[in-house]
Backbone bond lengths (Angstrom), bond angles and torsions (degrees), N, CA, C in turn:
res aa  C-N    CA-C-N  psi(-1)  N-CA   C-N-CA  omega(-1)  CA-C   N-CA-C  phi
1 M - - - 1.452 - - 1.524 108.73 -
2 R 1.325 116.50 139.92 1.467 121.08 177.90 1.530 109.39 -145.12
3 L 1.319 114.25 160.26 1.451 120.01 178.43 1.521 109.44 -68.90
4 A 1.310 117.02 133.95 1.463 121.37 -178.94 1.526 110.53 -71.77
5 T 1.313 115.91 137.04 1.457 122.06 175.76 1.532 109.33 -89.37
6 P 1.336 117.82 166.06 1.471 118.48 174.99 1.527 112.48 -55.93
7 Q 1.338 116.81 -33.57 1.467 120.45 177.47 1.531 110.54 -66.17
8 D 1.342 116.57 -40.88 1.466 120.73 177.32 1.532 110.57 -61.09
9 E 1.330 116.05 -41.71 1.461 120.30 -177.65 1.523 111.69 -62.89
10 R 1.327 115.73 -29.61 1.468 119.11 178.68 1.523 112.49 -84.32
11 A 1.356 116.43 -30.78 1.465 120.13 -172.05 1.526 113.86 -96.26
12 I 1.345 118.03 -29.70 1.464 121.23 -174.58 1.527 109.23 -109.98
13 P 1.317 118.48 115.74 1.470 120.40 179.96 1.522 110.89 -60.41
14 L 1.308 116.53 145.11 1.455 121.77 177.22 1.522 109.23 -73.16
15 Q 1.343 116.58 126.67 1.460 121.29 178.45 1.515 108.19 -93.45
16 Q 1.292 116.81 105.82 1.451 120.77 -178.30 1.511 108.98 -137.66
17 Q 1.310 115.73 120.60 1.455 120.03 -177.40 1.523 110.99 -71.76
18 A 1.295 115.96 126.70 1.463 121.44 175.97 1.522 109.56 -94.76
19 N 1.310 115.36 149.98 1.470 121.43 176.72 1.522 112.40 58.03
20 A 1.349 116.48 36.36 1.461 119.66 176.43 1.519 109.35 -67.67
21 P 1.338 118.00 144.90 1.459 120.19 -178.51 1.519 111.79 -68.12
22 V 1.318 115.77 151.41 1.456 122.04 179.55 1.521 109.73 -81.06
23 L 1.324 115.71 139.37 1.455 120.89 178.40 1.527 110.51 -55.43
24 N 1.323 115.88 126.65 1.457 121.23 178.20 1.530 108.09 -82.90
25 R 1.339 116.24 87.91 1.466 120.74 -174.03 1.519 112.21 -65.40
26 E 1.319 117.86 -35.64 1.460 119.84 179.77 1.525 110.37 -67.12
27 W 1.330 116.37 -36.96 1.456 120.20 -179.91 1.520 110.67 -66.48
28 I 1.359 116.75 -43.02 1.448 119.83 -178.22 1.525 110.69 -65.90
29 K 1.336 117.21 -32.91 1.467 120.19 177.86 1.522 111.05 -61.03
30 G 1.326 116.26 -35.52 1.452 120.21 -179.36 1.513 114.08 -70.64
31 L 1.331 117.67 -16.51 1.459 121.40 179.21 1.517 113.29 -88.26
32 L 1.336 117.43 -21.17 1.459 121.17 -169.74 1.526 112.58 -90.89
33 N 1.334 115.19 150.04 1.456 119.32 172.52 1.530 108.25 -77.83
34 P 1.328 118.33 162.85 1.473 120.68 -173.53 1.531 114.28 -55.76
35 A 1.329 118.23 -41.42 1.465 120.88 -177.42 1.525 111.44 -65.24
36 T 1.343 116.51 -42.98 1.460 120.33 179.58 1.513 110.80 -68.53
37 L 1.321 117.44 -38.31 1.460 121.34 178.52 1.523 110.49 -61.60
38 E 1.316 117.31 -39.36 1.465 120.58 178.43 1.529 110.81 -64.65
39 R 1.349 116.76 -42.52 1.468 120.13 178.91 1.528 110.91 -64.35
40 L 1.337 116.87 -40.76 1.457 120.56 179.79 1.526 110.92 -64.71
41 T 1.325 116.66 -39.01 1.460 120.91 178.21 1.520 110.64 -63.72
42 Q 1.335 116.97 -41.89 1.464 120.87 177.70 1.526 110.77 -64.58
43 L 1.328 116.49 -39.96 1.461 120.78 179.48 1.521 110.82 -63.44
44 W 1.316 116.35 -43.40 1.467 120.31 -179.95 1.527 110.65 -64.72
45 G 1.323 116.50 -26.28 1.459 120.07 179.11 1.511 113.88 -64.63
46 F 1.351 117.49 -18.11 1.459 120.04 177.76 1.525 112.28 -71.31
47 V 1.324 117.65 -21.49 1.460 120.52 -178.15 1.529 109.07 -64.08
48 G 1.309 115.65 131.05 1.452 120.32 177.48 1.505 114.86 90.31
49 R 1.341 118.19 1.64 1.455 120.47 177.09 1.527 109.53 -97.81
50 S 1.303 117.35 120.70 1.461 121.16 177.11 1.518 108.28 -96.57
51 P 1.350 118.85 124.47 1.453 121.35 -176.98 1.522 113.64 -75.28
52 F 1.344 118.96 -5.35 1.458 122.22 -177.89 1.518 110.02 -126.95
53 L 1.328 116.56 153.02 1.446 120.97 175.95 1.518 110.35 -67.49
54 L 1.333 116.74 153.67 1.463 120.30 -178.68 1.519 111.70 -56.27
55 S 1.339 117.51 -37.82 1.455 120.31 -177.34 1.512 112.16 -64.40
56 S 1.323 118.20 -23.05 1.456 121.16 -177.82 1.514 113.22 -90.68
57 V 1.347 118.20 -9.67 1.456 119.54 -176.46 1.523 113.50 -113.07
58 T 1.325 117.47 -11.28 1.455 118.98 -175.52 1.515 113.20 -64.64
59 S 1.346 117.68 -20.55 1.461 120.29 -179.01 1.517 112.20 -110.43
60 C 1.313 117.16 18.45 1.464 120.53 -173.27 1.522 113.27 -106.93
61 A 1.309 118.66 23.15 1.458 120.53 179.84 1.518 110.24 -60.26
62 S 1.321 116.72 139.32 1.456 121.34 -178.85 1.523 110.90 -70.62
63 S 1.345 115.53 147.21 1.466 119.83 176.72 1.524 111.24 -73.47
64 R 1.333 117.31 -18.67 1.461 120.93 177.12 1.521 110.23 -74.52
65 R 1.308 116.53 131.80 1.454 120.92 178.72 1.522 110.00 -123.93
66 I 1.314 115.66 153.31 1.458 120.71 -178.85 1.528 109.06 -77.30
67 P 1.348 118.06 128.56 1.467 119.29 174.36 1.531 110.36 -55.22
68 V 1.322 116.06 146.37 1.471 120.97 -175.04 1.525 112.10 -56.38
69 D 1.342 117.57 -45.19 1.471 120.27 -179.11 1.519 111.22 -64.16
70 D 1.352 116.49 -40.55 1.461 120.19 177.39 1.529 110.25 -64.25
71 G 1.333 116.00 -41.40 1.456 120.05 179.84 1.513 112.05 -60.41
72 R 1.332 116.00 -39.26 1.464 120.56 178.90 1.533 110.41 -64.29
73 L 1.347 116.27 -43.92 1.462 120.43 -179.71 1.523 111.33 -66.54
74 L 1.339 117.37 -42.45 1.460 121.16 -179.89 1.525 111.10 -65.36
75 T 1.319 116.42 -33.86 1.464 120.08 177.09 1.521 110.66 -69.05
76 E 1.335 116.47 -43.54 1.465 120.28 178.64 1.520 111.42 -63.21
77 A 1.352 116.22 -32.50 1.463 120.57 179.53 1.524 112.21 -80.85
78 G 1.339 117.12 -5.11 1.457 120.39 177.92 1.512 113.81 79.51
79 I 1.339 118.05 17.85 1.461 121.92 -177.23 1.523 111.55 -87.07
80 I 1.329 116.32 -34.19 1.457 121.16 174.73 1.521 108.29 -129.11
81 E 1.314 115.97 162.37 1.447 121.70 175.16 1.527 108.64 -151.62
82 D 1.317 116.52 162.72 1.464 119.76 178.39 1.517 109.76 -56.82
83 A 1.344 115.12 138.90 1.466 120.34 -176.98 1.524 111.00 -64.23
84 S 1.313 115.44 145.63 1.464 121.32 176.53 1.528 109.42 -77.39
85 S 1.314 116.53 -178.87 1.465 121.38 -179.41 1.521 112.93 -78.91
86 T 1.333 117.96 -5.43 1.465 121.76 178.33 1.527 110.67 -65.10
87 T 1.327 117.34 140.47 1.461 121.70 179.47 1.522 110.24 -60.04
88 S 1.326 116.25 136.88 1.474 120.67 -179.69 1.525 110.00 -60.26
89 G 1.331 116.26 130.55 1.462 121.08 -178.97 1.509 113.63 -113.85
90 G 1.331 118.28 -4.59 1.460 121.26 -179.72 1.514 110.11 -177.26
91 W 1.329 115.53 164.39 1.462 120.76 -174.78 1.515 111.20 -131.34
92 I 1.325 115.95 154.10 1.457 121.27 175.61 1.524 109.38 -112.48
93 I 1.335 115.30 154.10 1.457 121.75 172.32 1.524 106.28 -96.97
94 S 1.314 116.07 116.41 1.466 121.58 -175.43 1.522 110.69 -101.03
95 F 1.324 116.79 130.18 1.460 120.99 175.37 1.523 108.80 -158.84
96 S 1.320 117.23 173.73 1.462 120.97 176.17 1.520 109.28 -131.62
97 V 1.323 115.52 156.71 1.460 122.10 179.93 1.522 109.03 -124.73
98 V 1.332 114.95 155.83 1.462 121.47 178.91 1.521 108.38 -109.33
99 E 1.321 116.75 128.79 1.458 123.07 178.52 1.524 109.42 -115.54
100 E 1.318 116.13 142.35 1.456 121.09 176.85 1.527 108.85 -95.61
101 K 1.331 116.45 116.00 1.449 123.13 178.61 1.522 109.00 -114.73
102 T 1.331 114.96 165.98 1.468 119.37 179.78 1.525 110.95 -61.78
103 T 1.329 116.39 -24.91 1.465 120.89 -179.39 1.529 112.44 -90.05
104 G 1.341 116.28 -1.39 1.459 119.89 179.95 1.520 111.68 125.84
105 L 1.321 116.80 -167.35 1.455 121.88 -179.39 1.527 110.39 -78.60
106 R 1.337 115.01 141.57 1.460 120.73 178.61 1.525 108.76 -132.80
107 R 1.314 117.20 136.18 1.466 121.00 179.59 1.531 109.48 -110.51
108 R 1.322 115.07 133.33 1.469 121.19 -175.57 1.530 109.53 -127.48
109 W 1.323 116.82 138.12 1.466 122.53 -178.69 1.511 110.49 -89.32
110 I 1.350 116.82 138.53 1.457 122.90 -179.23 1.520 108.98 -132.96
111 A 1.326 115.96 143.29 1.464 121.70 175.69 1.519 108.95 -128.25
112 W 1.346 116.41 128.17 1.467 121.56 175.48 1.514 109.19 -115.40
113 P 1.340 117.77 136.81 1.467 119.58 174.68 1.529 109.27 -62.88
114 R 1.329 116.94 126.93 1.461 121.15 -174.29 1.522 111.91 -63.81
115 D 1.340 118.60 -49.82 1.454 121.00 -173.54 1.520 112.64 -66.41
116 E 1.338 117.00 -36.43 1.458 119.38 -178.18 1.520 111.97 -71.42
117 N 1.338 117.43 -20.99 1.454 121.00 -178.43 1.527 112.78 -105.73
118 R 1.344 116.87 9.37 1.452 120.53 -177.34 1.525 111.67 -60.75
119 D 1.332 117.74 -40.56 1.454 121.37 -177.98 1.519 112.42 -112.95
120 D 1.328 117.17 9.83 1.467 121.32 -178.02 1.518 108.75 -132.05
121 P 1.345 117.83 101.91 1.462 119.89 -176.23 1.512 113.94 -74.73
122 Y 1.347 118.52 -0.07 1.465 122.52 -179.56 1.526 111.32 56.23
123 E 1.333 116.06 39.15 1.452 118.91 177.28 1.515 109.57 -78.11
124 A 1.317 115.90 150.31 1.469 120.42 -179.62 1.520 108.89 -86.44
125 N 1.327 116.03 108.36 1.454 120.88 179.46 1.526 111.37 -114.33
126 G 1.323 116.63 16.21 1.453 120.98 -176.41 1.518 112.68 -69.08
127 R 1.332 116.35 143.12 1.458 120.97 177.77 1.521 110.00 -85.27
128 L 1.311 115.61 156.33 1.456 120.37 -177.77 1.528 112.98 -89.41
129 S 1.335 117.55 -1.37 1.461 119.41 -176.33 1.520 112.51 -62.79
130 H 1.339 117.27 -24.77 1.462 120.11 -178.68 1.519 112.33 -65.94
131 I 1.341 117.72 -17.93 1.462 120.94 -176.92 1.531 110.90 -61.54
132 F 1.334 117.33 -32.26 1.465 120.13 -178.92 1.527 111.73 -61.86
133 H 1.320 116.51 -24.48 1.463 120.33 178.03 1.519 111.07 -63.64
134 Y 1.335 117.04 -24.97 1.464 121.32 -174.11 1.533 112.89 -97.00
135 L 1.333 118.50 1.84 1.460 120.55 -175.04 1.529 115.60 -83.15
136 P 1.353 121.05 -34.71 1.474 119.74 -177.24 1.517 115.85 -50.05
137 P 1.348 120.86 -37.94 1.466 119.41 -178.53 1.520 115.38 -61.72
138 V 1.340 119.26 -8.00 1.466 118.54 177.25 1.524 110.22 -68.78
139 M 1.338 117.78 -8.68 1.456 121.17 175.46 1.529 111.43 -92.03
140 A 1.309 117.19 2.12 1.464 120.96 -179.61 1.525 110.58 -77.61
141 E 1.324 115.66 165.92 1.467 120.44 179.86 1.521 111.58 -70.42
142 A 1.328 116.33 -37.66 1.461 120.04 -177.33 1.522 109.26 -156.93
143 A 1.311 115.30 166.45 1.469 120.27 178.43 1.526 109.60 -148.36
144 S 1.318 115.21 148.43 1.465 121.91 173.55 1.520 108.20 -122.44
145 C 1.326 116.04 134.30 1.460 121.66 178.88 1.515 109.41 -119.11
146 L 1.322 115.48 128.96 1.458 121.94 -178.14 1.522 109.26 -123.83
147 D 1.309 115.41 144.62 1.458 122.25 -179.92 1.518 107.88 -115.76
148 L 1.330 116.35 112.18 1.461 120.74 -177.07 1.518 110.12 -85.23
149 K 1.317 116.49 121.73 1.461 120.00 175.70 1.527 109.45 -78.40
150 S 1.332 115.35 144.72 1.466 119.68 175.10 1.520 108.52 -82.41
151 S 1.323 115.75 60.05 1.464 119.83 -172.60 1.517 111.60 -96.89
152 F 1.335 115.82 30.29 1.450 118.97 174.50 1.524 108.17 -124.45
153 I 1.315 116.52 160.96 1.453 122.43 -177.26 1.520 109.30 -111.91
154 V 1.342 116.48 135.42 1.453 121.59 169.32 1.523 105.94 -108.98
155 Y 1.310 116.77 100.59 1.463 120.85 -174.52 1.526 111.95 -71.64
156 L 1.329 115.58 142.19 1.454 121.79 171.36 1.517 108.97 -79.88
157 P 1.329 118.41 138.22 1.464 119.37 172.53 1.532 109.48 -58.22
158 R 1.317 117.62 141.43 1.465 122.02 -176.13 1.528 111.79 -52.80
159 E 1.343 116.98 -37.91 1.466 119.94 -175.25 1.528 113.14 -73.85
160 T 1.341 118.16 -6.37 1.467 120.63 -179.97 1.530 113.00 -108.33
161 Q 1.320 118.13 -5.75 1.463 120.08 -173.22 1.527 112.95 -65.79
162 H 1.344 117.76 -23.87 1.470 119.96 179.28 1.532 112.16 -69.30
163 L 1.343 116.90 -9.43 1.465 120.99 177.63 1.526 112.30 -84.00
164 F 1.341 117.27 -6.63 1.466 121.72 -173.90 1.527 109.72 -131.88
165 R 1.332 116.14 77.97 1.461 120.74 -175.09 1.526 112.50 -121.91
166 C 1.334 114.57 159.00 1.458 121.63 173.88 1.526 107.66 -160.42
167 H 1.332 116.40 178.63 1.460 121.29 -179.29 1.525 110.92 -113.40
168 V 1.300 115.27 149.84 1.456 122.51 168.32 1.527 106.39 -88.66
169 E 1.327 117.47 158.49 1.456 121.03 -176.67 1.529 113.30 -60.19
170 D 1.333 117.25 -22.78 1.469 119.32 178.26 1.526 112.33 -84.88
171 G 1.351 116.45 4.62 1.458 121.13 177.19 1.508 115.32 97.22
172 T 1.317 118.35 -7.87 1.463 121.51 -179.06 1.525 110.83 -65.13
173 L 1.322 116.77 130.95 1.457 121.96 176.30 1.526 108.42 -88.91
174 V 1.340 116.95 124.16 1.462 121.23 -177.02 1.525 109.53 -127.41
175 E 1.320 115.56 165.09 1.463 121.00 177.46 1.527 109.71 -138.39
176 L 1.328 115.14 152.22 1.458 120.96 -179.43 1.519 111.16 -73.33
177 T 1.324 115.22 152.13 1.457 120.84 175.36 1.518 111.68 -109.34
178 R 1.343 116.94 -5.32 1.457 120.32 -177.67 1.521 110.33 -138.13
179 V 1.316 116.19 162.57 1.470 120.94 -178.22 1.521 109.79 -62.47
180 P 1.338 118.15 126.71 1.469 120.51 -176.71 1.518 113.48 -85.50
181 M 1.333 115.13 162.11 1.454 121.04 171.45 1.526 108.32 -60.29
182 G 1.343 117.12 144.60 1.453 120.89 176.03 1.516 114.40 90.10
183 H 1.340 118.44 -7.70 1.452 120.88 177.27 1.515 109.35 -79.94
184 K 1.347 116.15 153.50 1.471 119.77 179.73 1.519 111.45 -56.06
185 A 1.340 115.93 -28.27 1.461 120.24 177.12 1.518 109.88 -113.90
186 G 1.330 115.55 29.71 1.458 121.15 -175.97 1.509 113.44 -71.91
187 P 1.343 116.42 167.70 1.459 120.62 -175.90 1.518 114.17 -61.56
188 E 1.360 118.10 -30.43 1.462 117.85 -178.85 1.519 112.01 -71.62
189 I 1.353 117.54 -19.63 1.459 121.85 176.27 1.525 109.73 -92.67
190 L 1.321 115.86 -46.68 1.460 119.32 175.88 1.518 111.01 -58.95
191 Q 1.347 115.86 -32.33 1.464 121.16 -177.18 1.516 111.89 -57.04
192 I 1.333 116.96 -40.64 1.468 120.49 -177.34 1.519 110.19 -61.93
193 T 1.329 116.16 -47.27 1.462 120.14 -179.96 1.520 111.01 -65.54
194 I 1.326 115.73 -44.44 1.465 120.10 -177.61 1.526 110.97 -65.29
195 T 1.347 116.75 -44.98 1.461 120.10 179.20 1.520 110.94 -61.35
196 S 1.336 116.61 -41.94 1.462 120.80 179.83 1.523 111.47 -64.12
197 A 1.334 116.35 -37.65 1.463 119.88 178.25 1.522 111.04 -66.93
198 I 1.332 116.35 -43.68 1.461 120.72 178.58 1.520 110.82 -61.97
199 A 1.338 115.95 -39.54 1.466 120.33 -177.93 1.518 112.96 -76.75
200 G 1.336 117.35 -16.82 1.460 120.21 -179.31 1.512 113.79 80.69
201 V 1.339 117.39 30.58 1.462 121.08 177.72 1.526 108.43 -60.34
202 T 1.321 117.05 128.61 1.466 121.59 -170.34 1.524 113.82 -63.08
203 T 1.337 117.79 -28.81 1.459 119.92 -179.18 1.522 112.60 -79.85
204 V 1.314 117.21 -9.09 1.469 121.94 -176.54 1.525 111.64 -116.88
205 A 1.323 116.29 -45.60 1.466 120.73 -173.31 1.529 111.81 -77.15
206 H 1.324 114.51 154.67 1.461 121.46 173.32 1.526 108.32 -61.06
207 A 1.317 116.56 147.77 1.467 121.25 -175.62 1.528 111.82 -54.64
208 L 1.323 116.94 -35.37 1.462 120.14 -178.98 1.523 112.58 -76.73
209 R 1.350 117.68 -12.86 1.464 121.92 -177.74 1.525 112.30 -113.52
210 A 1.325 117.35 3.61 1.468 120.87 -175.52 1.522 111.23 -80.23
211 A 1.325 115.16 157.20 1.468 121.38 179.18 1.528 110.58 -63.76
212 P 1.329 117.94 146.22 1.464 121.18 178.81 1.531 110.45 -67.72
213 P 1.331 117.27 156.21 1.470 120.72 -176.51 1.530 114.64 -65.13
214 L 1.332 118.52 -18.57 1.465 120.30 -179.06 1.526 113.08 -71.55
215 V 1.328 116.84 -20.20 1.463 119.47 -179.67 1.523 109.36 -116.17
216 R 1.319 114.29 153.38 1.458 120.08 175.33 1.528 107.80 -112.63
217 V 1.334 115.13 131.63 1.458 120.69 -179.19 1.524 108.90 -115.12
218 D 1.329 116.55 128.09 1.459 122.79 175.77 1.522 109.05 -121.51
219 V 1.320 115.64 142.80 1.463 121.75 179.98 1.513 109.72 -129.09
220 W 1.323 115.56 135.79 1.459 121.06 172.95 1.516 107.24 -134.51
221 I 1.345 116.29 103.65 1.453 125.05 -177.01 1.539 109.40 57.57
222 D 1.338 118.31 -96.69 1.473 119.91 -178.85 1.524 112.20 -116.96
223 N 1.341 116.71 17.13 1.462 121.33 178.79 1.526 110.37 -108.76
224 I 1.314 116.09 136.96 1.462 122.55 -178.36 1.524 109.33 -122.05
225 R 1.340 116.61 133.23 1.462 120.70 172.88 1.524 108.81 -124.08
226 I 1.326 115.07 130.99 1.464 122.29 176.94 1.520 106.93 -116.47
227 A 1.329 117.90 122.77 1.460 121.43 -177.45 1.516 110.04 -129.03
228 G 1.338 115.90 148.47 1.456 121.19 179.44 1.515 110.86 150.69
229 P 1.350 117.44 -158.12 1.467 120.35 175.35 1.522 109.70 -59.61
230 K 1.320 116.82 143.22 1.459 119.84 -174.37 1.521 112.28 -57.62
231 S 1.325 117.30 -40.20 1.470 120.09 -179.24 1.531 110.65 -64.89
232 G 1.334 115.76 -42.16 1.462 119.69 179.07 1.513 112.55 -66.50
233 V 1.325 115.63 -39.07 1.464 120.68 178.16 1.526 110.33 -62.53
234 T 1.329 116.35 -44.18 1.461 121.11 -179.24 1.525 111.48 -62.60
235 L 1.323 116.47 -44.05 1.458 120.59 -178.91 1.519 111.76 -65.87
236 W 1.360 116.72 -43.77 1.460 118.45 -177.14 1.532 111.10 -73.36
237 E 1.323 117.40 -31.74 1.461 120.11 175.51 1.528 110.13 -59.36
238 A 1.325 116.40 -42.10 1.466 120.32 178.90 1.527 110.78 -63.32
239 Q 1.338 117.09 -37.27 1.460 120.73 179.01 1.528 110.53 -68.33
240 V 1.332 116.80 -40.47 1.462 121.04 178.40 1.530 110.30 -60.65
241 L 1.329 116.34 -41.15 1.465 120.18 178.68 1.526 111.07 -65.15
242 R 1.324 116.90 -36.18 1.470 119.83 176.55 1.530 110.41 -67.51
243 N 1.335 116.23 -39.77 1.465 119.98 177.58 1.529 110.54 -60.97
244 A 1.327 116.49 -44.20 1.466 120.81 -179.89 1.524 110.73 -62.32
245 D 1.321 116.18 -39.85 1.466 120.22 179.74 1.522 110.54 -64.82
246 G 1.343 116.63 -38.00 1.457 119.84 179.02 1.517 112.77 -66.10
247 L 1.337 116.52 -28.72 1.467 121.33 178.53 1.516 112.30 -82.42
248 H 1.314 117.61 -13.29 1.464 124.20 -172.93 1.519 110.80 75.21
249 A 1.331 116.77 30.78 1.462 121.77 175.75 1.522 108.16 -108.73
250 T 1.330 116.29 159.02 1.461 120.51 -179.63 1.515 110.39 -127.75
251 M 1.336 115.52 158.86 1.448 121.10 178.20 1.517 110.21 -92.78
252 G 1.331 115.61 148.79 1.456 121.17 -179.76 1.516 112.09 -78.63
253 E 1.328 113.96 -178.50 1.455 119.80 -176.67 1.527 112.75 -76.89
254 D 1.348 116.73 -19.34 1.467 120.59 -178.15 1.529 109.86 -84.63
255 R 1.320 116.07 79.57 1.459 121.18 -176.27 1.525 110.21 -124.68
256 E 1.339 115.07 130.69 1.462 121.16 178.68 1.523 108.21 -126.44
257 S 1.323 117.46 122.07 1.453 122.04 -175.06 1.526 110.70 -113.15
258 G 1.340 116.55 128.63 1.454 121.70 177.30 1.511 113.80 54.41
259 A 1.332 116.87 38.16 1.471 121.14 -173.85 1.527 111.71 -85.52
260 T 1.335 115.44 154.86 1.462 121.40 172.00 1.532 110.42 -105.48
261 Q 1.314 116.70 -5.77 1.458 122.65 173.28 1.532 106.91 -144.08
262 Y 1.321 116.29 128.06 1.454 119.38 -173.36 1.524 109.84 -156.55
263 T 1.322 115.73 171.14 1.459 121.91 179.19 1.523 109.32 -113.70
264 F 1.332 115.31 128.74 1.465 120.92 177.29 1.518 107.74 -148.45
265 L 1.320 117.60 135.13 1.465 122.59 -175.71 1.522 111.01 55.06
266 W 1.335 115.79 42.91 1.459 123.55 176.74 1.531 113.24 63.39
267 C 1.343 117.48 12.66 1.468 121.51 179.77 1.526 109.06 -114.33
268 N 1.332 115.94 140.76 1.453 120.92 174.33 1.517 108.03 -88.40
269 L 1.335 116.72 113.66 1.460 121.87 -175.09 1.517 110.57 -109.84
270 I 1.332 115.78 143.70 1.459 122.24 -178.37 1.522 108.75 -122.65
271 I 1.336 116.03 132.74 1.460 120.96 176.80 1.526 108.54 -69.00
272 F 1.339 116.29 128.76 1.456 120.09 -174.64 1.517 114.40 -94.41
273 T 1.329 117.84 -16.68 1.452 119.60 -176.68 1.518 109.74 -143.02
274 G 1.289 115.33 154.69 1.459 119.34 178.90 1.503 112.59 -91.91
275 R 1.338 116.65 2.19 1.455 119.81 -179.11 1.514 109.56 -119.66
276 Y 1.304 115.04 139.14 1.457 120.57 178.31 1.516 108.92 -94.52
277 P 1.338 118.35 123.51 1.464 120.44 -175.27 1.520 113.38 -63.93
């Protein structure tokens, strides 16, 4: 993934799903155990809180503006709309990134709240030692890997949309209608909890919705791996797909079912034994 250049913005159409289904919040609550539900509720409480006074943000509009064609597409998709008469309370940094997919290059639009990222560059400083936690399942009989698309919408309450504004290149002032990337309750953070609930991770899901002990479920952001006996993997994969359907989320094209060789955490892994210990 890389930041899109002005040339990319002209040459690569913006891939933005229109009419994406709204996150079924009541359904997701039913999947979570009490402790996780409490954390999710606290996280959602961050939406609509501006860390700065209005007087300090009225002059902080980003110099980055949405290209006119992108603005038209984002408006048609219901992601942005013309700003209301409410005084601007916050700004977003608007940009797009280019991703390399098997089908070719894809450009995706991202919005970060300006004030929340003023002192936090969101650099990746994570250590790689955690990868060893994901290696034991290579001794399993089979594994299924699923890629959860962020094809659901987390709408911003109408009274908070003035906190997330930017300009289109033609000067139009617009505001977001959904929680942006980079927010404390943004989709990249909510995604971890939601993906874990869909997958039935035992530390997140309600006891009645958790994965059975015969299979091991691992989650990394929006990627799910199910490992264990082939029959158990097949059955739980079907349940995960039903969970995703209930949330109104969909799986991506990168799906491997009951595989003995697969990719997870950017590593190509090979099953070493035909027996599950």
